[in-house]
Each structure stands twice: as structure tokens, then as C-alpha cells.
N, C-alpha and C positions, 0 to 999 in steps of 0.2 A: 451537503452544502452547509448545514448548520454547524458542523465541526469547524469549518474555516472561520466562522465568526467568533468562536471561542479561542482558537489557536492564534489568529492573526495579531491580537493585542500583545500576546506573549512573544511571538516570533519576530515582530517588527523591531522592538528595541534590541533583542539579541542579535539580529542580523546587522543592524546598524553598528553595534559595538564591535562585532567581529569583522566589519569591513566588507561584507558581502553586498553586492549591488542588488537592485530590485529584481532583476531578471533571474539571478541565481536563487534568491529567496523564494520567488514564485515557483521555480522548478522544484526546489527541495520540498516545499509545501505540497505541491501537486503529487510528486512521487511518493511522499510519505502517506498522504491520504489514500492513494490508490493501492499501495503495497499492503498496508495494514487492513484495509477493507477486504482485500482478497484473502488474507490469512485468517481472518476471524471466522470460525466455523458456524456462527449463528447469522451471518449476513446472507443476503439474497444470492450471492454468487456461489454459495455452498448449499443452501437449503433447496433452492429450486432444482438444480441438477439431481440432488438426492431424491426429491419427490418424483421427478420425471423418470428416474431409473427404476423406482419402486413399482411403477405402473406396469412394467413388463414382467413382473412376477418376483417371488421371493429370492430366486437365484440371482437376479440382476440388481437387487437392492444395494445401495451404497450409503454408508454413514456420512453425514455432513462433515464430520471431523476428519475424514480421510481425503476429502476432495482437495484441500489446499496443498497436500503433499504430492499430488499427481499433476498439478497445474504448473507448467514450466515457468510462467510469469511470476507466480507466487514464490517460487523457490529462488529465482535469479534476481529479482528486483531488490530484495533487501541486501543482497551481497553487493550489487552494483551501487546502491545508495550508500552503503557503508564505505566502500572504496572511494566513492566520489567525495564524501565528507572528510575522510581521513587524509586523502592525498590533495585536497583542495582543487581537484580537477574542475575547470570552468570558473574558477574564482575571478580571474582577470580576463577581460575580453581581449 
């Protein structure tokens, strides 16, 4: 949540200059926050599954850095986000 307070003052003027309405700016901000949070190997989304898998023994241990690459959401959302921004999908209501 704290990241939004840092990014919003930067995102708001850029969004206004590009002509994106408030709804699209909010969606892009939300998608970006979710996508990069799931891709960072030091976040809770990667560390906790790695810790939980290690409790079953050495053979089941998973490195936190490998978890984002087996998470379907982590792989697909940056691609969808890039296509959305490049093609201006959803820019006009």
C-alpha cells in the first residue's frame, strides 16, 4: 500500500498528459503493483511457499527465486499489461 503513495504523484500527471481517464490509470496502477509484487523473489508470495515446502524435507525444498516462474499469474500478467499499454486497449470507454 505504501508504494501507491509514492507512485501516485508521478502517475497522475503522466496519466493526465497521456489522456487516460481515472479508471484506466487506476487499473494500470493496480495491475503493475500486483504483477511486480508476484515477480520479486523476496516478497511474501515467494518466501512463504518456499518455507512451507522445506518443512516436508530436503527433497521438496524449493528456492524462492524459482517460484515466480511456475506461477501462471506471474508469467502472463506482465505480457497482458504490456499488450494493454502498447495497443491502448481500454483507453476509451
